[in-house]
C-alpha positions in Angstrom: 2.3 -40.0 25.8 2.4 -43.5 24.4 5.5 -45.6 24.2 6.9 -47.1 21.0 5.9 -50.8 21.2 9.2 -51.8 19.4 11.8 -50.1 21.5 9.7 -49.3 24.6 10.8 -45.7 24.8 8.3 -42.8 24.7 7.4 -42.0 21.1 9.2 -38.7 21.2 12.4 -40.5 22.4 12.1 -43.5 20.1 15.3 -45.3 19.4 14.2 -47.4 16.5 16.0 -45.3 13.9 19.3 -46.0 15.6 21.0 -49.3 15.0 24.5 -50.7 15.5 26.5 -52.5 18.1 25.4 -50.0 20.8 21.7 -50.7 20.3 19.9 -54.0 20.9 18.6 -56.0 18.0 14.8 -55.6 17.9 14.1 -57.5 14.7 12.0 -60.2 16.5 10.1 -57.7 18.6 9.4 -55.6 15.5 8.0 -58.6 13.6 5.7 -59.5 16.5 4.5 -55.8 16.8 3.7 -55.7 13.1 1.8 -58.9 13.3 -0.4 -57.5 16.1 -1.2 -53.9 15.3 -4.7 -54.3 16.7 -3.2 -54.1 20.2 -1.9 -50.5 19.8 -3.3 -47.0 20.0 -3.8 -44.7 17.0 -0.7 -42.7 18.0 1.4 -45.9 18.2 0.2 -47.1 14.9 1.0 -43.8 13.2 4.4 -43.9 14.8 5.1 -47.4 13.5 4.0 -46.3 10.0 6.5 -43.4 10.2 9.3 -45.8 11.3 8.4 -48.0 8.3 8.5 -45.0 5.9 11.9 -43.9 7.2 13.4 -47.4 6.9 11.7 -49.2 4.0 12.4 -52.9 3.8 13.1 -54.9 0.7 13.1 -58.7 0.6 15.7 -61.2 -0.7 12.7 -63.6 -1.3 11.5 -62.7 -4.8 7.8 -63.5 -4.1 7.8 -61.3 -1.0 9.5 -58.5 -2.9 7.0 -58.7 -5.7 4.2 -58.5 -3.1 5.8 -55.5 -1.6 6.1 -53.8 -5.0 2.5 -54.6 -5.8 1.3 -53.1 -2.5 3.5 -50.1 -3.0 2.2 -49.4 -6.5 -1.4 -49.8 -5.3 -1.3 -48.0 -2.0 1.4 -45.3 -2.1 0.3 -41.7 -2.3 -0.3 -40.1 -5.6 2.3 -37.6 -4.5 5.1 -40.2 -4.4 7.8 -38.0 -5.9 10.5 -40.7 -6.2 8.2 -42.9 -8.3 7.2 -40.0 -10.5 10.9 -39.0 -11.1 11.4 -42.4 -12.6 8.3 -42.1 -14.8 7.9 -38.5 -15.8 9.8 -35.5 -16.7 11.2 -33.2 -14.0 8.9 -30.2 -14.7 5.8 -32.4 -14.1 7.4 -33.7 -10.9 8.1 -30.2 -9.6 4.6 -29.1 -10.5 3.1 -32.1 -8.6 5.4 -31.4 -5.6 4.2 -27.8 -5.5 0.6 -28.8 -5.5 1.3 -31.3 -2.7 2.9 -28.5 -0.7 0.0 -26.1 -1.4 -2.4 -28.7 -0.2 -0.4 -29.4 2.9 -0.1 -25.7 3.7 -3.8 -25.1 3.2 -4.6 -28.0 5.5 -2.3 -26.7 8.2 -3.7 -23.2 8.0 -7.3 -24.5 8.2 -6.4 -26.1 11.6 -5.6 -22.7 13.2 
């Protein structure tokens, strides 16, 4: 099993979601890892993406925040429920969520 390139623990034991005085500051290491994704395996890149999804970052710099929003609008999944709640009525959001779950379930069953 690969190690998390940010915290250096095995991926299943990753410490990146934990912060506070009992955990080392890994901000600089995270920045370097994100700048050099080409160095890592598919498993590590998926893991880094999952960490980013769990801890989304916003920016105090207005230009960077606008770029983040632009990228989010362009590349986030069509099943982004949070965005839909802000834009549509609840019934449509629930219907879309159900379709997403059906698609996921079908995908999982097809792997058996």
